[in-house]
C-alpha positions as semicolon CSV with decimal commas, in nm:
position;residue;x (nm);y (nm);z (nm)
1;M;2,996;-2,469;14,725
2;R;2,824;-2,801;14,774
3;S;2,995;-3,097;14,930
4;P;3,101;-3,372;14,689
5;L;2,928;-3,620;14,920
6;A;2,594;-3,452;14,848
7;R;2,609;-3,574;14,488
8;L;2,649;-3,939;14,586
9;S;2,356;-4,173;14,564
10;S;2,242;-4,359;14,875
11;G;2,404;-4,679;14,746
12;D;2,735;-4,500;14,697
13;R;2,714;-4,350;15,045
14;A;2,652;-4,695;15,193
15;L;2,951;-4,832;15,000
16;L;3,170;-4,545;15,120
17;R;3,055;-4,599;15,478
18;R;3,129;-4,970;15,453
19;H;3,480;-4,907;15,316
20;L;3,564;-4,642;15,576
21;R;3,426;-4,834;15,873
22;T;3,735;-5,049;15,934
23;P;3,997;-4,769;15,917
24;V;3,790;-4,541;16,140
25;L;3,727;-4,813;16,398
26;T;4,097;-4,906;16,390
27;F;4,194;-4,544;16,446
28;L;3,951;-4,512;16,737
29;A;4,075;-4,838;16,892
30;L;4,437;-4,722;16,868
31;L;4,345;-4,387;17,024
32;A;4,166;-4,563;17,310
33;L;4,464;-4,792;17,369
34;L;4,696;-4,492;17,363
35;A;4,477;-4,320;17,622
36;V;4,494;-4,630;17,842
37;N;4,872;-4,642;17,808
38;V;4,916;-4,272;17,887
39;T;4,682;-4,301;18,186
40;L;4,873;-4,599;18,320
41;G;5,202;-4,420;18,272
42;A;5,087;-4,093;18,429
43;T;4,907;-4,231;18,733
44;L;5,100;-4,553;18,810
45;P;4,799;-4,715;18,980
46;F;4,999;-5,017;19,097
47;A;5,363;-5,120;19,132
48;H;5,390;-5,329;18,818
49;A;5,200;-5,103;18,579
50;W;5,468;-5,158;18,316
51;I;5,336;-5,511;18,260
52;A;4,992;-5,373;18,175
53;E;5,156;-5,114;17,950
54;L;5,342;-5,387;17,762
55;V;5,017;-5,579;17,714
56;V;4,851;-5,264;17,576
57;V;5,144;-5,208;17,338
58;A;5,124;-5,571;17,223
59;V;4,754;-5,526;17,148
60;M;4,833;-5,207;16,955
61;V;5,095;-5,390;16,748
62;A;4,850;-5,673;16,680
63;V;4,584;-5,426;16,565
64;I;4,828;-5,253;16,334
65;L;4,961;-5,582;16,199
66;L;4,624;-5,746;16,141
67;V;4,408;-5,453;16,035
68;S;4,625;-5,174;15,895
69;M;4,866;-5,402;15,713
70;E;4,576;-5,629;15,610
71;V;4,768;-5,941;15,706
72;R;4,439;-6,118;15,786
73;K;4,366;-6,154;15,415
74;E;4,712;-6,276;15,314
75;P;4,833;-6,634;15,262
76;P;4,989;-6,809;15,562
77;L;5,347;-6,767;15,440
78;I;5,311;-6,387;15,422
79;R;5,152;-6,387;15,769
80;L;5,448;-6,587;15,899
81;F;5,706;-6,350;15,754
82;S;5,523;-6,038;15,868
83;G;5,508;-6,179;16,221
84;L;5,876;-6,272;16,207
85;G;5,958;-5,923;16,084
86;F;5,784;-5,764;16,380
87;F;5,953;-6,014;16,614
88;W;6,292;-5,923;16,465
89;V;6,223;-5,553;16,515
90;C;6,135;-5,627;16,878
91;I;6,466;-5,808;16,920
92;L;6,658;-5,517;16,769
93;I;6,484;-5,261;16,988
94;G;6,537;-5,481;17,295
95;M;6,908;-5,519;17,223
96;T;6,942;-5,145;17,167
97;L;6,767;-5,073;17,497
98;T;6,986;-5,328;17,675
99;D;7,299;-5,160;17,541
100;F;7,168;-4,813;17,629
101;L;7,055;-4,906;17,980
102;A;7,371;-5,104;18,062
103;R;7,601;-4,807;18,007
């Protein structure tokens, strides 16, 4: 059985490649950042490695927010509310962790 991609013209292949480029690069960037985070957590190369881990997580959240959710292409009001939504989730997680760690 032949691959469905074999039937595509060269123009269609170029269009498909152009449309898949961003999701594939986003996926690879998130995998690389995850590898950095796991490596930092497993090896603890310096005393305050958690600060570097938080920076890596912030970059991962920014990549997801800007690329996967396509907030870059939205009007400013939607960008504001999506950023506030992520900030609110961070507050909720932080309060939950504070309650859990204080007991």
